N, C-alpha and C positions, 0 to 999 in steps of 0.2 A: 248210909253211905251214898245212896243215890241223891239225896237232898244236898249233901256236901258237894258232890260233883256239879250239880245244877247251880249251886251258889257260886262256886269257883268259875264256872263258865259265864255266868251273868256278870260277875265282877270283872273278868277278863275282857268281856265285850264292852262294858262301860268304860274301863280304863283305855281301851283302844280307841273308842270314839272320842273321849276327852283329849287324848294325845293328838289325834288327827285334827280336831278342832283348833287346838293350840297351834299346830303347824300351819294350817290354812290361814288363820287370822294373823299370824306373825310374819307373813311374806311382805317384804318391803313394798311400798307403793311404787317405786321406780320399776320394779319387775312387772307389776301388773298394769302399768301404764302402756298405752299403745306406742310402739316404736315408730320413729320418724325416718323417712327415707330421703335420700338426697341423690341427685343425678351425678353420674361420673363424668368428669370433664372430658370432652372430645369423643365420647361414645355416641354413636348414632349410625343409622343406615341411610344411604341415598337410594331410594327406591327407583329412581329414574336412571340409575347408573348400572353398569355391568357388575357381575359378581367380582371380577378382578379388582375393580375400583373400590368396592366395599371392603374387600380383604386388605387392600393397601392401606386403608385408613385404620386398620386394626393391628398393624405391625407393632409387636411388643406387648400385645394384650392376649389374655387367655381366651380361646374360642373353642367351641364344639363344632366339628365339621361332620355333617351327615353325608354319607356317600350313597351312590345309586345301588350299591350292593347290600345296603341296610346297615352297614357298619357305621359307628360313630367314633371319631377320634377327638380327644381333648388335649390341647396343648397350647403353647405360645407361638404366635405367628412370628417367624424369624425373617423370612424373605419371600417375596412374590415375584415370579417370573411370568413370561408370556403364557407358558403351558403348565407350569408346576408351582406348587406352594410348599415351602419348607416349614414344617411344624416341629418345634423342639419342646423338650421337657414334657413328654407325653405322660398323661395320667396313668398310674398303675404300671408303668414300664420305665423303671429307673434307667438312665443313661441311653435312652432311645430317642431318635428323631424319626420323622416320616417325610417322605417326598410324595406328594399327592397330585395326580393329574387334575387340572381345572375342570375338564369335561366330566369327571366323575362326581363332582360336588353338586348336591341337590339343595342343600340348605346349610346355613351357618347360624349359630346363636352365641351371644356373648352377654356379659353382665352390663347393664346400663344404670342400675341403681344399687345403692348400698345403704346400710343403716348408719345413721348419724352417730 
C-alpha cells in the first residue's frame, strides 16, 4: 500500500511539472516582449514656475496631490484659483469633489508616460 501511494505521489508530481512546462513555453512572444512607453502629450512640469502655474497646466488631467497633513488626494483638476484648487472625481469617493488650499500642497504627481 505504501509503495502504491509513493507511485501515485511521484506520478502526480511529474504530471504537475509537465503541465507547468507546457504553460510556460506556450506563453505568446508578445507578452514576454518588453513593453514600449510613450510620452503623454502636454504633460510636464515647469520647475522654474510656481506650484499654481504647474497645476494650471494640468487642468483636466488626473493628479495626486500630497498635503502637508500627510494626506494624499487623487482626482481630476477642474479649476485653479489664486488660493484654492478644485479637484473632482476623487478616487475611492464616488460623487465627491475637494477644495484644497494652495498653501497646504507640498507635492503633486501625475502620469507622464503610458504603454504603447
